Structure formats: C-alpha cells, structure tokens
C-alpha positions as CSV (number, residue, x, y, z in Angstrom):
1,M,0.0,0.0,0.0
2,T,1.4,3.4,-1.0
3,E,0.9,6.2,1.6
4,L,0.7,9.7,0.1
5,L,2.6,12.4,2.0
6,P,0.8,15.6,2.8
7,T,1.3,18.3,0.2
8,Y,1.3,22.0,0.7
9,E,1.0,25.2,-1.2
10,L,3.6,27.9,-0.6
11,T,3.4,31.4,-2.2
12,F,5.5,34.5,-1.8
13,E,4.9,38.2,-2.4
14,K,7.4,41.0,-2.0
15,R,5.6,43.9,-0.2
16,P,6.9,47.3,1.0
17,G,9.2,46.6,3.9
18,Y,8.9,42.8,4.0
19,L,8.4,39.5,2.3
20,Y,5.0,37.8,2.7
21,A,4.8,34.0,2.6
22,L,1.6,31.9,2.8
23,V,1.7,28.2,3.5
24,R,-1.5,26.1,3.1
25,S,-2.1,22.5,3.8
26,D,-4.6,20.2,5.5
27,K,-1.8,18.3,7.5
28,T,1.8,18.7,8.5
29,T,4.8,16.5,8.9
30,L,8.3,17.3,10.2
31,E,9.7,16.8,6.7
32,M,7.1,19.1,5.1
33,A,7.6,21.8,7.7
34,K,11.3,21.8,7.3
35,E,11.0,21.9,3.6
36,Y,8.7,24.9,3.4
37,L,10.7,26.7,6.1
38,R,13.9,26.1,4.2
39,R,12.3,27.4,1.0
40,T,11.0,30.5,2.8
41,A,14.5,31.2,4.2
42,E,16.0,30.8,0.7
43,M,13.4,33.2,-0.8
44,C,14.1,35.7,2.0
45,D,17.8,35.6,1.3
46,S,17.3,35.9,-2.5
47,V,15.3,39.1,-2.1
48,S,17.4,40.4,0.7
49,C,14.5,40.7,3.2
50,G,15.1,41.6,6.8
51,H,11.4,41.2,7.7
52,L,9.1,38.3,7.0
53,L,5.4,37.8,7.5
54,L,4.6,34.1,7.4
55,E,0.9,33.1,7.4
56,R,0.5,29.5,8.4
57,D,-2.9,28.2,7.2
58,V,-2.3,24.6,8.5
59,P,-4.9,23.4,11.1
60,T,-2.7,20.6,12.5
61,M,0.5,20.5,14.6
62,L,3.7,18.7,14.9
63,S,4.5,16.9,18.1
64,A,5.9,19.1,20.9
65,V,9.4,17.7,20.3
66,D,9.3,18.1,16.5
67,L,7.8,21.6,16.9
68,Y,10.6,22.6,19.3
69,F,13.4,21.4,17.0
70,T,11.7,22.9,13.9
71,T,11.5,26.2,15.7
72,L,15.3,26.1,16.4
73,Y,15.9,25.0,12.8
74,F,14.1,28.0,11.4
75,L,15.7,30.3,13.9
76,D,19.1,29.2,12.6
77,L,18.0,29.6,8.9
78,M,16.6,33.1,9.4
79,N,19.7,34.4,11.3
80,G,18.3,37.5,13.1
81,K,15.5,38.5,10.8
82,K,12.3,39.9,12.3
83,I,9.4,37.5,11.7
84,A,5.7,37.8,12.3
85,F,3.7,34.6,12.1
86,V,-0.1,34.5,11.6
87,N,-2.1,31.5,12.7
88,P,-5.8,31.7,12.0
89,H,-6.5,28.3,13.8
90,D,-7.5,29.0,17.4
91,A,-7.5,25.3,18.3
92,I,-3.7,25.1,17.9
93,H,-2.7,28.6,19.0
94,D,-1.5,27.7,22.5
95,H,0.8,25.0,21.1
96,L,2.3,27.4,18.6
97,E,2.7,30.0,21.3
98,Y,4.9,27.5,23.3
99,A,7.1,27.1,20.2
100,F,7.5,30.8,19.8
101,L,8.3,31.3,23.5
102,S,11.1,28.7,23.1
103,G,12.4,30.3,20.0
104,T,12.3,33.8,21.5
105,R,14.3,32.5,24.5
106,A,16.8,31.1,22.0
107,G,17.3,34.5,20.4
108,G,14.6,34.8,17.8
109,H,13.0,38.1,17.0
110,Y,9.5,36.9,16.1
111,R,5.9,36.8,17.4
112,L,2.7,34.9,16.8
113,F,-0.5,36.7,15.9
114,H,-4.2,35.7,15.3
115,T,-4.7,38.3,12.5
116,F,-2.8,39.6,9.6
117,P,-3.3,43.4,10.4
118,E,-1.8,43.0,13.9
119,A,1.1,41.0,12.6
120,E,1.9,43.5,9.9
121,K,1.7,46.4,12.3
122,W,4.2,44.8,14.7
123,L,6.5,43.7,11.8
124,L,6.7,47.2,10.3
125,K,6.9,49.1,13.7
126,G,10.1,51.1,13.8
127,Q,10.9,51.0,10.1
128,I,11.8,54.3,8.5
129,R,8.4,54.8,7.0
130,D,6.8,54.9,10.4
131,V,8.9,57.8,11.6
132,P,6.9,61.1,11.6
133,P,8.4,64.0,9.6
134,I,10.4,66.6,11.5
135,N,8.7,70.0,11.4
C-alpha cells in the first residue's frame, strides 16, 4: 500500500518593507515543515529581506518535540531576521505559542498573531516609513 505524503502550497509576495509568505495544507509533517521553512528562508535571502510575515494556514500541529526542533531549525536559517507569524486556527494557537516562546528565548525576533493586520503592524513598527516627519 502506498501512503501519500501531505502536500502544501507555498506562495511569496514582496511587499513594501517585508516578504509575505503563505503556506497552506490540511496536514503537516516534520519533513514538510522543514522543507517549506527552508524554501522560505532561501526566498528571503534571495530578495534580501530583513522582515518576513509568514501566514500558516495549517490546522494541524507537529508533536511538541518536533515543533521545538523545527523552531530552532528555522531560527538558525533566518539568522536574526524579524518574523511575524499568523495562525488563523484557534485550536492550535497555544501549542504554537509555546514554540514561539522557546524560539524567542533562544534569540529569535519573532511573534505569533491571530490576524494579519496586527502581525503587519508589529512587523513594520520602527521602520523608517513609520517615523513622523520633522517640522
């Protein structure tokens, strides 16, 4: 019997001040998560982004151990970039929050949000375009 691995859709869009990435899937695996995170880091490097907004439209979670090590893996790949994550799935929000707490303690500059507008506001806060003009 052949078992099909979960597939995902990953799209990118360069926006003013950051790179936007959207990953969609019905399920997740460790291999899949590492692959889309690696591809995201490569795209970020190729467009010289320092800020990333990653929307994760995946209603399932990795195990706590896999999530912890995946978080550290992505932290290493992103090397100091500011990252806002959007998770629209309330049922898994607390589990993701734990991973982000672990990653932040390990030096990551990222946060988890429920909505896109709050994530974008945090991500762009402090950029040059947010500084009021001098009168």
